[in-house]
C-alpha positions, 0 to 999 in steps of 0.5 A: 395781841402782845408785843412781839420782840425779835431774838437773834438766838446765838451760838456766843451771845444772845440778843433781843430787838424791838420797834421803839417809835418807828426805830429798832432797838436793843432791848439791854440787860443792864449794862449788856447789850448782848449776853452770852449763849452760855447756861449752867449751874452753881455747886449749889444747883442754883441755875445761871444763864448768860454772864454768871454762867460764862463766868463759871465756866472754867471752874466747873465746865461738867456743869456748864453748857456753849455753843449749844445752837450747834446741836439744834436739830440732832438727838444728842443732850447734855447732862448738867449738875451731875453732883450738885443739890438737884441730884444725880443730874439731867440730861437736857435736850438742846431744845432745852437748852436754847429753851432756857436761853429764850427764857432769859430773852424774854425776862429781859424783853419784859423787864425793859417793856414793863409787861408780859411778852408771849410772841416773838421771831427768833432768828437761825441761820440760813442754812439750818436744816429743817430738823434744827429750825424744827427744834428751835420752834420748840425751844421757843415754846418751850420758853412760853413764847409763841413763835410768830416766824423763824428768820433767816438771820442774813435775811434779819441782818438786810432787813435791818441794814434796808430800813430808811437806808436804801431807796434805790435798787441795789444788790448785797452780800451779807456775809454772816460769820457768827460764833458757830455758823457761816451763812452768805445771803445775795439780796436784792433790796429796792425801796423796801422790799427785800427780796432773797436771791440765794443763800448758801453756808455751813452750820459748823464753821465760826469763831468756835473753830477758830478758838479750837484751832488756837487752843490746839496750838496752846495745849500742843506748846505746853504738852511739848515744854511739859510732857503733858497733854491738858487736854485730858484735863477738863478745868485745863481744857475750858481754861485753855479755851477761854485764853484761845478766846481772849487771845483771837479778840486780842489778836484782832486789834494788837499784832501780838498776844501774851497768853499766860495761864498759871498753875495749869496743871501740876506734876508731883505738887509742882504747879505746871504754867503755860506761857506762849506768845502769839503772833498775828500771822500765826493765828491768819495761818491757822485759820486761812483755809476755813476763811477760804472755805467761806469764799467758796460759798460766797461764790456759790450763792452768787452762782445760784443768784446768777450774778458775779461779784462785780454785779454787787453794790455793797457787801455787809458784816454781819457776826462777831468773827468778822471783826478778824483782819483777815476776813476783812482783807479776804472779802475785800479782795474778793469782791473789790469792795469794802465791806460795810458795818454801819450796823453793829455786827454783833446786833445786826441780826437781833435788829433785823428781828426786831423790825421782823416782829414789828412788821408782823404786829402791824407797825407802819414799817415801809418794808417786805420780806421775801426769803427763799429755801437754801436746801433742795427738798426731795425724795428717794425714787428708784429709776429703770435703766436698760432694764435694770432697777437703780435705787437710792436715786434722789427726786427733787421736788422743791429746788434749793434758792426757791422763793418761799413760801412754796407748794410743789407737786410730782407724780410718782410711779410704784415699781410694779403693777401689784405693788400696795405700799411704799414707803416715802423718805424725804430728804433735804441736800443736793447730791443725786443719791438720796442716801447721802443727803440729810434724811428728815423723815420717812412714812409708809404708804399702803392700800394703793391701788392702781388708777388704771388696770394693768398700770402701776399705782401712782402717788402725787407727793406734795411739798409744802414749805411755809415761812419758817422753811418747816415743810409739810408732805401730802401724798395721796394715792392716785388710785383710791383718792387715800391721802397721808399727811405729815409735817416732816418731822426729823429724823430724830425723835422730836418733843410731842406737846406734854414733852414740851410742857414738861420741860417748860415746868421743869425750867419754870421750877429752876433756881435761877441766880440774876446777872451781877449788879454790874460788869466791874462786879461780873470781872471782879468775881471772875478774877477771884474764882480764878485765884480760888482754881489756881491756888490750893490753900489760904483762900478761906476767907476769899471762898467766902466773900464770893459765897456772900455776894453771889447771896447779896446778887441772888436775893437783889441786895444792891447797896451789900453788894456795893460794899462787899465788891470793895471788900472783894477788891482790896482782898483781891489786891492782896492775895495777887500782890503775894 
């Protein structure tokens, strides 16, 4: 078997973890340790991944996609490069976009390890649905991986923290607030055994939501001053989102942030600018209700584990959004414990994934991982109350926070003695009404026979939940012995083998623009593109120089890049001084 790597496929950033000489490390991409989870196409139709894609977002938002992780497990698609050289554009599934990001992680790993890498452990939020987990596995296969394991992010982080750090039994809460998702897991660490006791979370809560609140505040200020809503212009909206993210980061270390966006829009040929001062207090007021939701999930997770906050020994912070001072303050007040960040919050999940990969590969690590399912799984049933049939009831088979892998079965009876078919609808959730939960899949089981003449037929339904959190369902007719077995697919259409192969071949055929040679050059290119975006005249020389640099990067001409960087710096100095 080739080496196995661990990948944190994040909403905002992704990273590769690996065990080297019994120590977990991040495999870097040049000077970058984490790579933006952004994909796009240049105007010439070349594929951009990571920093180059993020840099072009404000210029070509219609050709760039961010935060695709939030769409995993849905039927939504994104269209990229609608007017580029690739023709009329192509609709990409979330699995395909994530596959492009994972292929970049594969390239980074191979560049560091000096050999082909075909096996990976990939992380997902603990509260991810079955459909989203399936979609993540599809993405890995599109990228050319054999996906050895899908592992929950807080569990991976706990594994990274637990290695060689904890010998005595400790009860730990992992508070994972990332760019797009939130999870909290209660985990028992005991001499190399990492056992998840309970998990809870929200796959639609994270730094992106904080950015959106800030963006709306900036847009409202602009509209109040100029009478134009900048959210109606895609480029202006992209610039506002970038400005909001930068302000959020600045407010984590400073009490105030100045937001200046020159030439955001124009009216009758006159440029309209945005200049707003934000205070940390204002920002905290904008997001406090979202952070209160994380504390509610924290309490639910503790309750599911049968514990109180006073039973915790440590709170571990994971995810870039935990750097917000209010997050630290609220969690510390809520638990009475100072959160710990012994490991970089941006890297903990990837490091844990690398450790899990090493365990699977047979490395001599003294660690055993025991995880749970965060959702209850069951089927829709009808119940009889006082002679009345009440449909759409939920019949749980595997309850949330059950240790995985798990195998549970229940017997269900048909409503009528002469009934010959039933439709089995598989749901995920905690509501007592089946349809209020998430439908994972359904199938028709026909040809039923009663086990005893005159009695209603019965079916035994068995749920088998594997280590990846992916569900297999088996239904057996007790009367005839007929069996129906499926791997539950999401309510939307999942990619089959042929579709995954076609997607992998398409992605492999795209021309990728490599990363800039240095972070300095990436920053200069971003400055140049901003000037191109905000000014209308006298920029032919700048446009030509940017094109030369992009060509030099694509052709890996590092010597030319150095000279062109000096030329670009001088030209920007002259233009910005005008």
